[in-house]
Chimera marker file (.cmm) of the C-alpha trace (Angstrom):
<marker_set name="trace">
<marker id="1" x="96.219" y="-29.201" z="48.738" r="1" g="1" b="0" radius="0.5"/>
<marker id="2" x="97.781" y="-31.707" z="46.681" r="1" g="1" b="0" radius="0.5"/>
<marker id="3" x="101.187" y="-30.393" z="47.401" r="1" g="1" b="0" radius="0.5"/>
<marker id="4" x="100.623" y="-31.236" z="51.365" r="1" g="1" b="0" radius="0.5"/>
<marker id="5" x="99.160" y="-34.771" z="50.437" r="1" g="1" b="0" radius="0.5"/>
<marker id="6" x="102.824" y="-34.873" z="48.400" r="1" g="1" b="0" radius="0.5"/>
<marker id="7" x="104.776" y="-34.011" z="51.496" r="1" g="1" b="0" radius="0.5"/>
<marker id="8" x="102.750" y="-36.292" z="53.637" r="1" g="1" b="0" radius="0.5"/>
<marker id="9" x="102.950" y="-39.219" z="51.785" r="1" g="1" b="0" radius="0.5"/>
<marker id="10" x="106.488" y="-39.233" z="50.683" r="1" g="1" b="0" radius="0.5"/>
<marker id="11" x="107.116" y="-38.920" z="54.335" r="1" g="1" b="0" radius="0.5"/>
<marker id="12" x="105.283" y="-41.405" z="55.937" r="1" g="1" b="0" radius="0.5"/>
<marker id="13" x="106.679" y="-43.934" z="53.288" r="1" g="1" b="0" radius="0.5"/>
<marker id="14" x="109.712" y="-43.664" z="55.051" r="1" g="1" b="0" radius="0.5"/>
<marker id="15" x="108.290" y="-43.941" z="58.430" r="1" g="1" b="0" radius="0.5"/>
<marker id="16" x="107.047" y="-46.862" z="57.850" r="1" g="1" b="0" radius="0.5"/>
<marker id="17" x="110.036" y="-48.716" z="56.454" r="1" g="1" b="0" radius="0.5"/>
<marker id="18" x="110.119" y="-51.568" z="59.072" r="1" g="1" b="0" radius="0.5"/>
<marker id="19" x="111.366" y="-51.817" z="62.646" r="1" g="1" b="0" radius="0.5"/>
<marker id="20" x="114.561" y="-50.107" z="64.170" r="1" g="1" b="0" radius="0.5"/>
<marker id="21" x="116.716" y="-53.460" z="63.929" r="1" g="1" b="0" radius="0.5"/>
<marker id="22" x="117.991" y="-54.610" z="61.087" r="1" g="1" b="0" radius="0.5"/>
<marker id="23" x="119.764" y="-52.701" z="59.098" r="1" g="1" b="0" radius="0.5"/>
<marker id="24" x="122.205" y="-49.834" z="60.556" r="1" g="1" b="0" radius="0.5"/>
<marker id="25" x="121.279" y="-46.401" z="61.457" r="1" g="1" b="0" radius="0.5"/>
<marker id="26" x="123.769" y="-43.643" z="60.067" r="1" g="1" b="0" radius="0.5"/>
<marker id="27" x="125.443" y="-41.748" z="63.690" r="1" g="1" b="0" radius="0.5"/>
<marker id="28" x="126.627" y="-38.046" z="63.709" r="1" g="1" b="0" radius="0.5"/>
<marker id="29" x="128.289" y="-37.617" z="67.114" r="1" g="1" b="0" radius="0.5"/>
<marker id="30" x="129.204" y="-33.994" z="68.363" r="1" g="1" b="0" radius="0.5"/>
<marker id="31" x="131.827" y="-33.737" z="71.059" r="1" g="1" b="0" radius="0.5"/>
<marker id="32" x="131.698" y="-31.134" z="73.540" r="1" g="1" b="0" radius="0.5"/>
<marker id="33" x="135.573" y="-30.526" z="73.395" r="1" g="1" b="0" radius="0.5"/>
<marker id="34" x="137.616" y="-30.134" z="70.268" r="1" g="1" b="0" radius="0.5"/>
<marker id="35" x="136.075" y="-27.197" z="68.744" r="1" g="1" b="0" radius="0.5"/>
<marker id="36" x="132.643" y="-25.940" z="67.985" r="1" g="1" b="0" radius="0.5"/>
<marker id="37" x="132.147" y="-28.307" z="65.522" r="1" g="1" b="0" radius="0.5"/>
<marker id="38" x="133.867" y="-31.394" z="66.056" r="1" g="1" b="0" radius="0.5"/>
<marker id="39" x="131.678" y="-34.499" z="65.429" r="1" g="1" b="0" radius="0.5"/>
<marker id="40" x="132.524" y="-37.521" z="64.052" r="1" g="1" b="0" radius="0.5"/>
<marker id="41" x="130.080" y="-39.742" z="61.167" r="1" g="1" b="0" radius="0.5"/>
<marker id="42" x="129.972" y="-43.551" z="60.952" r="1" g="1" b="0" radius="0.5"/>
<marker id="43" x="127.196" y="-46.538" z="61.520" r="1" g="1" b="0" radius="0.5"/>
<marker id="44" x="125.707" y="-47.010" z="65.322" r="1" g="1" b="0" radius="0.5"/>
<marker id="45" x="127.309" y="-50.668" z="65.796" r="1" g="1" b="0" radius="0.5"/>
<marker id="46" x="126.674" y="-51.239" z="69.931" r="1" g="1" b="0" radius="0.5"/>
<marker id="47" x="125.799" y="-49.122" z="72.938" r="1" g="1" b="0" radius="0.5"/>
<marker id="48" x="127.630" y="-50.034" z="76.454" r="1" g="1" b="0" radius="0.5"/>
<marker id="49" x="127.010" y="-48.197" z="80.295" r="1" g="1" b="0" radius="0.5"/>
<marker id="50" x="129.181" y="-45.624" z="79.289" r="1" g="1" b="0" radius="0.5"/>
<marker id="51" x="130.108" y="-45.532" z="75.417" r="1" g="1" b="0" radius="0.5"/>
<marker id="52" x="128.927" y="-46.248" z="71.843" r="1" g="1" b="0" radius="0.5"/>
<marker id="53" x="130.751" y="-47.786" z="68.883" r="1" g="1" b="0" radius="0.5"/>
<marker id="54" x="130.718" y="-46.132" z="65.837" r="1" g="1" b="0" radius="0.5"/>
<marker id="55" x="131.947" y="-47.854" z="62.469" r="1" g="1" b="0" radius="0.5"/>
<marker id="56" x="133.508" y="-45.019" z="60.774" r="1" g="1" b="0" radius="0.5"/>
<marker id="57" x="133.488" y="-44.742" z="56.918" r="1" g="1" b="0" radius="0.5"/>
<marker id="58" x="136.595" y="-47.159" z="56.572" r="1" g="1" b="0" radius="0.5"/>
<marker id="59" x="134.870" y="-49.780" z="58.955" r="1" g="1" b="0" radius="0.5"/>
<marker id="60" x="137.129" y="-48.852" z="61.756" r="1" g="1" b="0" radius="0.5"/>
<marker id="61" x="135.391" y="-49.171" z="64.893" r="1" g="1" b="0" radius="0.5"/>
<marker id="62" x="135.577" y="-46.209" z="67.427" r="1" g="1" b="0" radius="0.5"/>
<marker id="63" x="134.926" y="-46.250" z="70.925" r="1" g="1" b="0" radius="0.5"/>
<marker id="64" x="133.451" y="-42.839" z="72.121" r="1" g="1" b="0" radius="0.5"/>
<marker id="65" x="132.500" y="-41.988" z="75.855" r="1" g="1" b="0" radius="0.5"/>
<marker id="66" x="129.332" y="-40.406" z="76.934" r="1" g="1" b="0" radius="0.5"/>
<marker id="67" x="131.351" y="-37.688" z="79.098" r="1" g="1" b="0" radius="0.5"/>
<marker id="68" x="132.786" y="-36.521" z="75.431" r="1" g="1" b="0" radius="0.5"/>
<marker id="69" x="129.852" y="-36.105" z="73.411" r="1" g="1" b="0" radius="0.5"/>
<marker id="70" x="127.178" y="-33.307" z="73.576" r="1" g="1" b="0" radius="0.5"/>
<marker id="71" x="124.940" y="-34.272" z="71.278" r="1" g="1" b="0" radius="0.5"/>
<marker id="72" x="123.914" y="-37.797" z="68.738" r="1" g="1" b="0" radius="0.5"/>
<marker id="73" x="121.930" y="-37.630" z="65.362" r="1" g="1" b="0" radius="0.5"/>
<marker id="74" x="120.471" y="-40.608" z="63.944" r="1" g="1" b="0" radius="0.5"/>
<marker id="75" x="119.134" y="-40.869" z="60.429" r="1" g="1" b="0" radius="0.5"/>
<marker id="76" x="117.677" y="-44.379" z="58.720" r="1" g="1" b="0" radius="0.5"/>
<marker id="77" x="120.150" y="-45.976" z="56.502" r="1" g="1" b="0" radius="0.5"/>
<marker id="78" x="117.521" y="-48.057" z="54.446" r="1" g="1" b="0" radius="0.5"/>
<marker id="79" x="114.670" y="-47.246" z="51.775" r="1" g="1" b="0" radius="0.5"/>
<marker id="80" x="116.818" y="-45.142" z="49.375" r="1" g="1" b="0" radius="0.5"/>
<marker id="81" x="115.739" y="-46.536" z="46.476" r="1" g="1" b="0" radius="0.5"/>
<marker id="82" x="112.301" y="-46.417" z="47.430" r="1" g="1" b="0" radius="0.5"/>
<marker id="83" x="112.317" y="-42.915" z="47.865" r="1" g="1" b="0" radius="0.5"/>
<marker id="84" x="114.363" y="-42.046" z="44.603" r="1" g="1" b="0" radius="0.5"/>
<marker id="85" x="111.207" y="-43.930" z="42.851" r="1" g="1" b="0" radius="0.5"/>
<marker id="86" x="108.729" y="-42.421" z="44.819" r="1" g="1" b="0" radius="0.5"/>
<marker id="87" x="109.253" y="-38.758" z="44.967" r="1" g="1" b="0" radius="0.5"/>
<marker id="88" x="109.588" y="-38.271" z="41.475" r="1" g="1" b="0" radius="0.5"/>
<marker id="89" x="106.467" y="-40.443" z="41.007" r="1" g="1" b="0" radius="0.5"/>
<marker id="90" x="104.413" y="-38.687" z="43.492" r="1" g="1" b="0" radius="0.5"/>
<marker id="91" x="105.596" y="-35.358" z="42.317" r="1" g="1" b="0" radius="0.5"/>
<marker id="92" x="104.676" y="-35.976" z="38.612" r="1" g="1" b="0" radius="0.5"/>
<marker id="93" x="101.270" y="-37.264" z="39.191" r="1" g="1" b="0" radius="0.5"/>
<marker id="94" x="100.546" y="-34.132" z="41.178" r="1" g="1" b="0" radius="0.5"/>
<marker id="95" x="102.068" y="-32.031" z="39.075" r="1" g="1" b="0" radius="0.5"/>
<marker id="96" x="100.234" y="-33.187" z="36.096" r="1" g="1" b="0" radius="0.5"/>
<marker id="97" x="97.026" y="-33.100" z="37.475" r="1" g="1" b="0" radius="0.5"/>
<marker id="98" x="97.291" y="-29.497" z="38.665" r="1" g="1" b="0" radius="0.5"/>
<marker id="99" x="98.640" y="-28.340" z="35.154" r="1" g="1" b="0" radius="0.5"/>
<marker id="100" x="96.153" y="-30.073" z="33.227" r="1" g="1" b="0" radius="0.5"/>
<marker id="101" x="93.488" y="-28.755" z="35.746" r="1" g="1" b="0" radius="0.5"/>
<marker id="102" x="94.611" y="-24.859" z="35.213" r="1" g="1" b="0" radius="0.5"/>
<marker id="103" x="95.067" y="-24.955" z="31.489" r="1" g="1" b="0" radius="0.5"/>
<marker id="104" x="91.713" y="-26.565" z="30.659" r="1" g="1" b="0" radius="0.5"/>
<marker id="105" x="89.659" y="-24.001" z="32.635" r="1" g="1" b="0" radius="0.5"/>
<marker id="106" x="87.265" y="-22.503" z="30.844" r="1" g="1" b="0" radius="0.5"/>
<marker id="107" x="87.745" y="-24.158" z="27.511" r="1" g="1" b="0" radius="0.5"/>
<marker id="108" x="85.557" y="-26.380" z="25.401" r="1" g="1" b="0" radius="0.5"/>
<marker id="109" x="86.332" y="-29.229" z="22.871" r="1" g="1" b="0" radius="0.5"/>
<marker id="110" x="89.555" y="-29.960" z="20.953" r="1" g="1" b="0" radius="0.5"/>
<marker id="111" x="91.619" y="-27.009" z="22.804" r="1" g="1" b="0" radius="0.5"/>
<marker id="112" x="90.334" y="-28.368" z="25.929" r="1" g="1" b="0" radius="0.5"/>
<marker id="113" x="91.935" y="-31.605" z="25.546" r="1" g="1" b="0" radius="0.5"/>
<marker id="114" x="95.159" y="-30.311" z="23.928" r="1" g="1" b="0" radius="0.5"/>
<marker id="115" x="95.690" y="-28.031" z="26.956" r="1" g="1" b="0" radius="0.5"/>
<marker id="116" x="95.146" y="-31.040" z="29.144" r="1" g="1" b="0" radius="0.5"/>
<marker id="117" x="97.541" y="-33.163" z="27.248" r="1" g="1" b="0" radius="0.5"/>
<marker id="118" x="99.980" y="-30.434" z="27.787" r="1" g="1" b="0" radius="0.5"/>
<marker id="119" x="99.628" y="-29.516" z="31.011" r="1" g="1" b="0" radius="0.5"/>
<marker id="120" x="99.940" y="-32.858" z="32.021" r="1" g="1" b="0" radius="0.5"/>
<marker id="121" x="103.045" y="-33.387" z="29.993" r="1" g="1" b="0" radius="0.5"/>
<marker id="122" x="104.643" y="-30.113" z="31.216" r="1" g="1" b="0" radius="0.5"/>
<marker id="123" x="103.677" y="-30.516" z="35.005" r="1" g="1" b="0" radius="0.5"/>
<marker id="124" x="104.651" y="-34.109" z="35.355" r="1" g="1" b="0" radius="0.5"/>
<marker id="125" x="107.844" y="-33.066" z="34.168" r="1" g="1" b="0" radius="0.5"/>
<marker id="126" x="107.743" y="-30.151" z="36.460" r="1" g="1" b="0" radius="0.5"/>
<marker id="127" x="106.495" y="-32.403" z="39.521" r="1" g="1" b="0" radius="0.5"/>
<marker id="128" x="108.924" y="-34.771" z="38.731" r="1" g="1" b="0" radius="0.5"/>
<marker id="129" x="111.948" y="-32.287" z="39.212" r="1" g="1" b="0" radius="0.5"/>
<marker id="130" x="110.241" y="-31.137" z="42.382" r="1" g="1" b="0" radius="0.5"/>
<marker id="131" x="109.240" y="-34.269" z="43.979" r="1" g="1" b="0" radius="0.5"/>
<marker id="132" x="113.005" y="-35.850" z="43.308" r="1" g="1" b="0" radius="0.5"/>
<marker id="133" x="114.362" y="-32.575" z="45.203" r="1" g="1" b="0" radius="0.5"/>
<marker id="134" x="112.292" y="-32.353" z="48.127" r="1" g="1" b="0" radius="0.5"/>
<marker id="135" x="111.509" y="-35.994" z="49.065" r="1" g="1" b="0" radius="0.5"/>
<marker id="136" x="115.242" y="-36.096" z="50.823" r="1" g="1" b="0" radius="0.5"/>
<marker id="137" x="114.292" y="-32.989" z="52.660" r="1" g="1" b="0" radius="0.5"/>
<marker id="138" x="110.971" y="-34.443" z="53.557" r="1" g="1" b="0" radius="0.5"/>
<marker id="139" x="112.049" y="-37.627" z="54.749" r="1" g="1" b="0" radius="0.5"/>
<marker id="140" x="114.896" y="-36.400" z="56.676" r="1" g="1" b="0" radius="0.5"/>
<marker id="141" x="112.051" y="-34.557" z="59.067" r="1" g="1" b="0" radius="0.5"/>
<marker id="142" x="110.485" y="-37.802" z="59.706" r="1" g="1" b="0" radius="0.5"/>
<marker id="143" x="113.338" y="-39.932" z="60.025" r="1" g="1" b="0" radius="0.5"/>
<marker id="144" x="115.963" y="-38.057" z="62.115" r="1" g="1" b="0" radius="0.5"/>
<marker id="145" x="116.353" y="-38.868" z="65.932" r="1" g="1" b="0" radius="0.5"/>
<marker id="146" x="118.454" y="-36.377" z="67.953" r="1" g="1" b="0" radius="0.5"/>
<marker id="147" x="119.687" y="-36.865" z="71.418" r="1" g="1" b="0" radius="0.5"/>
<marker id="148" x="121.192" y="-34.649" z="73.792" r="1" g="1" b="0" radius="0.5"/>
<marker id="149" x="123.690" y="-36.086" z="76.657" r="1" g="1" b="0" radius="0.5"/>
<marker id="150" x="123.446" y="-35.054" z="80.077" r="1" g="1" b="0" radius="0.5"/>
<marker id="151" x="126.240" y="-35.407" z="81.839" r="1" g="1" b="0" radius="0.5"/>
<marker id="152" x="125.244" y="-37.568" z="85.011" r="1" g="1" b="0" radius="0.5"/>
<marker id="153" x="125.816" y="-41.267" z="85.324" r="1" g="1" b="0" radius="0.5"/>
<marker id="154" x="122.150" y="-41.959" z="85.947" r="1" g="1" b="0" radius="0.5"/>
<marker id="155" x="121.212" y="-40.061" z="82.688" r="1" g="1" b="0" radius="0.5"/>
<marker id="156" x="123.814" y="-42.315" z="80.928" r="1" g="1" b="0" radius="0.5"/>
<marker id="157" x="121.729" y="-45.456" z="81.856" r="1" g="1" b="0" radius="0.5"/>
<marker id="158" x="118.676" y="-44.185" z="80.361" r="1" g="1" b="0" radius="0.5"/>
<marker id="159" x="120.702" y="-42.689" z="77.312" r="1" g="1" b="0" radius="0.5"/>
<marker id="160" x="121.979" y="-46.039" z="76.594" r="1" g="1" b="0" radius="0.5"/>
<marker id="161" x="118.306" y="-47.438" z="76.694" r="1" g="1" b="0" radius="0.5"/>
<marker id="162" x="116.965" y="-45.236" z="74.402" r="1" g="1" b="0" radius="0.5"/>
<marker id="163" x="119.769" y="-45.828" z="71.934" r="1" g="1" b="0" radius="0.5"/>
<marker id="164" x="119.982" y="-49.625" z="72.288" r="1" g="1" b="0" radius="0.5"/>
<marker id="165" x="116.866" y="-49.953" z="69.841" r="1" g="1" b="0" radius="0.5"/>
<marker id="166" x="118.906" y="-48.285" z="67.039" r="1" g="1" b="0" radius="0.5"/>
<marker id="167" x="122.182" y="-49.906" z="67.817" r="1" g="1" b="0" radius="0.5"/>
<marker id="168" x="122.877" y="-52.960" z="64.812" r="1" g="1" b="0" radius="0.5"/>
<marker id="169" x="124.507" y="-55.012" z="67.758" r="1" g="1" b="0" radius="0.5"/>
<marker id="170" x="123.457" y="-55.099" z="71.393" r="1" g="1" b="0" radius="0.5"/>
<marker id="171" x="125.414" y="-56.080" z="74.189" r="1" g="1" b="0" radius="0.5"/>
<link id1="1" id2="2" r="1" g="1" b="0" radius="0.2"/>
<link id1="2" id2="3" r="1" g="1" b="0" radius="0.2"/>
<link id1="3" id2="4" r="1" g="1" b="0" radius="0.2"/>
<link id1="4" id2="5" r="1" g="1" b="0" radius="0.2"/>
<link id1="5" id2="6" r="1" g="1" b="0" radius="0.2"/>
<link id1="6" id2="7" r="1" g="1" b="0" radius="0.2"/>
<link id1="7" id2="8" r="1" g="1" b="0" radius="0.2"/>
<link id1="8" id2="9" r="1" g="1" b="0" radius="0.2"/>
<link id1="9" id2="10" r="1" g="1" b="0" radius="0.2"/>
<link id1="10" id2="11" r="1" g="1" b="0" radius="0.2"/>
<link id1="11" id2="12" r="1" g="1" b="0" radius="0.2"/>
<link id1="12" id2="13" r="1" g="1" b="0" radius="0.2"/>
<link id1="13" id2="14" r="1" g="1" b="0" radius="0.2"/>
<link id1="14" id2="15" r="1" g="1" b="0" radius="0.2"/>
<link id1="15" id2="16" r="1" g="1" b="0" radius="0.2"/>
<link id1="16" id2="17" r="1" g="1" b="0" radius="0.2"/>
<link id1="17" id2="18" r="1" g="1" b="0" radius="0.2"/>
<link id1="18" id2="19" r="1" g="1" b="0" radius="0.2"/>
<link id1="19" id2="20" r="1" g="1" b="0" radius="0.2"/>
<link id1="20" id2="21" r="1" g="1" b="0" radius="0.2"/>
<link id1="21" id2="22" r="1" g="1" b="0" radius="0.2"/>
<link id1="22" id2="23" r="1" g="1" b="0" radius="0.2"/>
<link id1="23" id2="24" r="1" g="1" b="0" radius="0.2"/>
<link id1="24" id2="25" r="1" g="1" b="0" radius="0.2"/>
<link id1="25" id2="26" r="1" g="1" b="0" radius="0.2"/>
<link id1="26" id2="27" r="1" g="1" b="0" radius="0.2"/>
<link id1="27" id2="28" r="1" g="1" b="0" radius="0.2"/>
<link id1="28" id2="29" r="1" g="1" b="0" radius="0.2"/>
<link id1="29" id2="30" r="1" g="1" b="0" radius="0.2"/>
<link id1="30" id2="31" r="1" g="1" b="0" radius="0.2"/>
<link id1="31" id2="32" r="1" g="1" b="0" radius="0.2"/>
<link id1="32" id2="33" r="1" g="1" b="0" radius="0.2"/>
<link id1="33" id2="34" r="1" g="1" b="0" radius="0.2"/>
<link id1="34" id2="35" r="1" g="1" b="0" radius="0.2"/>
<link id1="35" id2="36" r="1" g="1" b="0" radius="0.2"/>
<link id1="36" id2="37" r="1" g="1" b="0" radius="0.2"/>
<link id1="37" id2="38" r="1" g="1" b="0" radius="0.2"/>
<link id1="38" id2="39" r="1" g="1" b="0" radius="0.2"/>
<link id1="39" id2="40" r="1" g="1" b="0" radius="0.2"/>
<link id1="40" id2="41" r="1" g="1" b="0" radius="0.2"/>
<link id1="41" id2="42" r="1" g="1" b="0" radius="0.2"/>
<link id1="42" id2="43" r="1" g="1" b="0" radius="0.2"/>
<link id1="43" id2="44" r="1" g="1" b="0" radius="0.2"/>
<link id1="44" id2="45" r="1" g="1" b="0" radius="0.2"/>
<link id1="45" id2="46" r="1" g="1" b="0" radius="0.2"/>
<link id1="46" id2="47" r="1" g="1" b="0" radius="0.2"/>
<link id1="47" id2="48" r="1" g="1" b="0" radius="0.2"/>
<link id1="48" id2="49" r="1" g="1" b="0" radius="0.2"/>
<link id1="49" id2="50" r="1" g="1" b="0" radius="0.2"/>
<link id1="50" id2="51" r="1" g="1" b="0" radius="0.2"/>
<link id1="51" id2="52" r="1" g="1" b="0" radius="0.2"/>
<link id1="52" id2="53" r="1" g="1" b="0" radius="0.2"/>
<link id1="53" id2="54" r="1" g="1" b="0" radius="0.2"/>
<link id1="54" id2="55" r="1" g="1" b="0" radius="0.2"/>
<link id1="55" id2="56" r="1" g="1" b="0" radius="0.2"/>
<link id1="56" id2="57" r="1" g="1" b="0" radius="0.2"/>
<link id1="57" id2="58" r="1" g="1" b="0" radius="0.2"/>
<link id1="58" id2="59" r="1" g="1" b="0" radius="0.2"/>
<link id1="59" id2="60" r="1" g="1" b="0" radius="0.2"/>
<link id1="60" id2="61" r="1" g="1" b="0" radius="0.2"/>
<link id1="61" id2="62" r="1" g="1" b="0" radius="0.2"/>
<link id1="62" id2="63" r="1" g="1" b="0" radius="0.2"/>
<link id1="63" id2="64" r="1" g="1" b="0" radius="0.2"/>
<link id1="64" id2="65" r="1" g="1" b="0" radius="0.2"/>
<link id1="65" id2="66" r="1" g="1" b="0" radius="0.2"/>
<link id1="66" id2="67" r="1" g="1" b="0" radius="0.2"/>
<link id1="67" id2="68" r="1" g="1" b="0" radius="0.2"/>
<link id1="68" id2="69" r="1" g="1" b="0" radius="0.2"/>
<link id1="69" id2="70" r="1" g="1" b="0" radius="0.2"/>
<link id1="70" id2="71" r="1" g="1" b="0" radius="0.2"/>
<link id1="71" id2="72" r="1" g="1" b="0" radius="0.2"/>
<link id1="72" id2="73" r="1" g="1" b="0" radius="0.2"/>
<link id1="73" id2="74" r="1" g="1" b="0" radius="0.2"/>
<link id1="74" id2="75" r="1" g="1" b="0" radius="0.2"/>
<link id1="75" id2="76" r="1" g="1" b="0" radius="0.2"/>
<link id1="76" id2="77" r="1" g="1" b="0" radius="0.2"/>
<link id1="77" id2="78" r="1" g="1" b="0" radius="0.2"/>
<link id1="78" id2="79" r="1" g="1" b="0" radius="0.2"/>
<link id1="79" id2="80" r="1" g="1" b="0" radius="0.2"/>
<link id1="80" id2="81" r="1" g="1" b="0" radius="0.2"/>
<link id1="81" id2="82" r="1" g="1" b="0" radius="0.2"/>
<link id1="82" id2="83" r="1" g="1" b="0" radius="0.2"/>
<link id1="83" id2="84" r="1" g="1" b="0" radius="0.2"/>
<link id1="84" id2="85" r="1" g="1" b="0" radius="0.2"/>
<link id1="85" id2="86" r="1" g="1" b="0" radius="0.2"/>
<link id1="86" id2="87" r="1" g="1" b="0" radius="0.2"/>
<link id1="87" id2="88" r="1" g="1" b="0" radius="0.2"/>
<link id1="88" id2="89" r="1" g="1" b="0" radius="0.2"/>
<link id1="89" id2="90" r="1" g="1" b="0" radius="0.2"/>
<link id1="90" id2="91" r="1" g="1" b="0" radius="0.2"/>
<link id1="91" id2="92" r="1" g="1" b="0" radius="0.2"/>
<link id1="92" id2="93" r="1" g="1" b="0" radius="0.2"/>
<link id1="93" id2="94" r="1" g="1" b="0" radius="0.2"/>
<link id1="94" id2="95" r="1" g="1" b="0" radius="0.2"/>
<link id1="95" id2="96" r="1" g="1" b="0" radius="0.2"/>
<link id1="96" id2="97" r="1" g="1" b="0" radius="0.2"/>
<link id1="97" id2="98" r="1" g="1" b="0" radius="0.2"/>
<link id1="98" id2="99" r="1" g="1" b="0" radius="0.2"/>
<link id1="99" id2="100" r="1" g="1" b="0" radius="0.2"/>
<link id1="100" id2="101" r="1" g="1" b="0" radius="0.2"/>
<link id1="101" id2="102" r="1" g="1" b="0" radius="0.2"/>
<link id1="102" id2="103" r="1" g="1" b="0" radius="0.2"/>
<link id1="103" id2="104" r="1" g="1" b="0" radius="0.2"/>
<link id1="104" id2="105" r="1" g="1" b="0" radius="0.2"/>
<link id1="105" id2="106" r="1" g="1" b="0" radius="0.2"/>
<link id1="106" id2="107" r="1" g="1" b="0" radius="0.2"/>
<link id1="107" id2="108" r="1" g="1" b="0" radius="0.2"/>
<link id1="108" id2="109" r="1" g="1" b="0" radius="0.2"/>
<link id1="109" id2="110" r="1" g="1" b="0" radius="0.2"/>
<link id1="110" id2="111" r="1" g="1" b="0" radius="0.2"/>
<link id1="111" id2="112" r="1" g="1" b="0" radius="0.2"/>
<link id1="112" id2="113" r="1" g="1" b="0" radius="0.2"/>
<link id1="113" id2="114" r="1" g="1" b="0" radius="0.2"/>
<link id1="114" id2="115" r="1" g="1" b="0" radius="0.2"/>
<link id1="115" id2="116" r="1" g="1" b="0" radius="0.2"/>
<link id1="116" id2="117" r="1" g="1" b="0" radius="0.2"/>
<link id1="117" id2="118" r="1" g="1" b="0" radius="0.2"/>
<link id1="118" id2="119" r="1" g="1" b="0" radius="0.2"/>
<link id1="119" id2="120" r="1" g="1" b="0" radius="0.2"/>
<link id1="120" id2="121" r="1" g="1" b="0" radius="0.2"/>
<link id1="121" id2="122" r="1" g="1" b="0" radius="0.2"/>
<link id1="122" id2="123" r="1" g="1" b="0" radius="0.2"/>
<link id1="123" id2="124" r="1" g="1" b="0" radius="0.2"/>
<link id1="124" id2="125" r="1" g="1" b="0" radius="0.2"/>
<link id1="125" id2="126" r="1" g="1" b="0" radius="0.2"/>
<link id1="126" id2="127" r="1" g="1" b="0" radius="0.2"/>
<link id1="127" id2="128" r="1" g="1" b="0" radius="0.2"/>
<link id1="128" id2="129" r="1" g="1" b="0" radius="0.2"/>
<link id1="129" id2="130" r="1" g="1" b="0" radius="0.2"/>
<link id1="130" id2="131" r="1" g="1" b="0" radius="0.2"/>
<link id1="131" id2="132" r="1" g="1" b="0" radius="0.2"/>
<link id1="132" id2="133" r="1" g="1" b="0" radius="0.2"/>
<link id1="133" id2="134" r="1" g="1" b="0" radius="0.2"/>
<link id1="134" id2="135" r="1" g="1" b="0" radius="0.2"/>
<link id1="135" id2="136" r="1" g="1" b="0" radius="0.2"/>
<link id1="136" id2="137" r="1" g="1" b="0" radius="0.2"/>
<link id1="137" id2="138" r="1" g="1" b="0" radius="0.2"/>
<link id1="138" id2="139" r="1" g="1" b="0" radius="0.2"/>
<link id1="139" id2="140" r="1" g="1" b="0" radius="0.2"/>
<link id1="140" id2="141" r="1" g="1" b="0" radius="0.2"/>
<link id1="141" id2="142" r="1" g="1" b="0" radius="0.2"/>
<link id1="142" id2="143" r="1" g="1" b="0" radius="0.2"/>
<link id1="143" id2="144" r="1" g="1" b="0" radius="0.2"/>
<link id1="144" id2="145" r="1" g="1" b="0" radius="0.2"/>
<link id1="145" id2="146" r="1" g="1" b="0" radius="0.2"/>
<link id1="146" id2="147" r="1" g="1" b="0" radius="0.2"/>
<link id1="147" id2="148" r="1" g="1" b="0" radius="0.2"/>
<link id1="148" id2="149" r="1" g="1" b="0" radius="0.2"/>
<link id1="149" id2="150" r="1" g="1" b="0" radius="0.2"/>
<link id1="150" id2="151" r="1" g="1" b="0" radius="0.2"/>
<link id1="151" id2="152" r="1" g="1" b="0" radius="0.2"/>
<link id1="152" id2="153" r="1" g="1" b="0" radius="0.2"/>
<link id1="153" id2="154" r="1" g="1" b="0" radius="0.2"/>
<link id1="154" id2="155" r="1" g="1" b="0" radius="0.2"/>
<link id1="155" id2="156" r="1" g="1" b="0" radius="0.2"/>
<link id1="156" id2="157" r="1" g="1" b="0" radius="0.2"/>
<link id1="157" id2="158" r="1" g="1" b="0" radius="0.2"/>
<link id1="158" id2="159" r="1" g="1" b="0" radius="0.2"/>
<link id1="159" id2="160" r="1" g="1" b="0" radius="0.2"/>
<link id1="160" id2="161" r="1" g="1" b="0" radius="0.2"/>
<link id1="161" id2="162" r="1" g="1" b="0" radius="0.2"/>
<link id1="162" id2="163" r="1" g="1" b="0" radius="0.2"/>
<link id1="163" id2="164" r="1" g="1" b="0" radius="0.2"/>
<link id1="164" id2="165" r="1" g="1" b="0" radius="0.2"/>
<link id1="165" id2="166" r="1" g="1" b="0" radius="0.2"/>
<link id1="166" id2="167" r="1" g="1" b="0" radius="0.2"/>
<link id1="167" id2="168" r="1" g="1" b="0" radius="0.2"/>
<link id1="168" id2="169" r="1" g="1" b="0" radius="0.2"/>
<link id1="169" id2="170" r="1" g="1" b="0" radius="0.2"/>
<link id1="170" id2="171" r="1" g="1" b="0" radius="0.2"/>
</marker_set>
């Protein structure tokens, strides 16, 4: 049960990090032509009627037409520091509680107290490591948006209106 709560709260932490506006979303655009794995990564900047503009890692803008795109994946690009702190903290607390409860079962007095301390420290360290490793995976489950492009002029308008909320600048 505590493990499920860990996954739930670390995912909600990233989910409630403000509105779509303000900080840009990382975009990955997958192309139909040019091989099965051709893609461009960058920050979604603007969306027009027939294309979108992505600023790549060097800051250079790339305009990509909707007719060339197969699918688009967006991931939030904020809250990284909070995730790095929240994952290990939640994992350490859950690990300490679980390990100390498991080690103190059927013991009395001083041996119970010592088992609780050892279990709390060991479980906290193991839980912190597990929390640090699991947080990015859980966070991406809640913060990732995927769009499949249907090649029809009417669907381009709908795609534009859906992507506009995630663009750093609107036209």
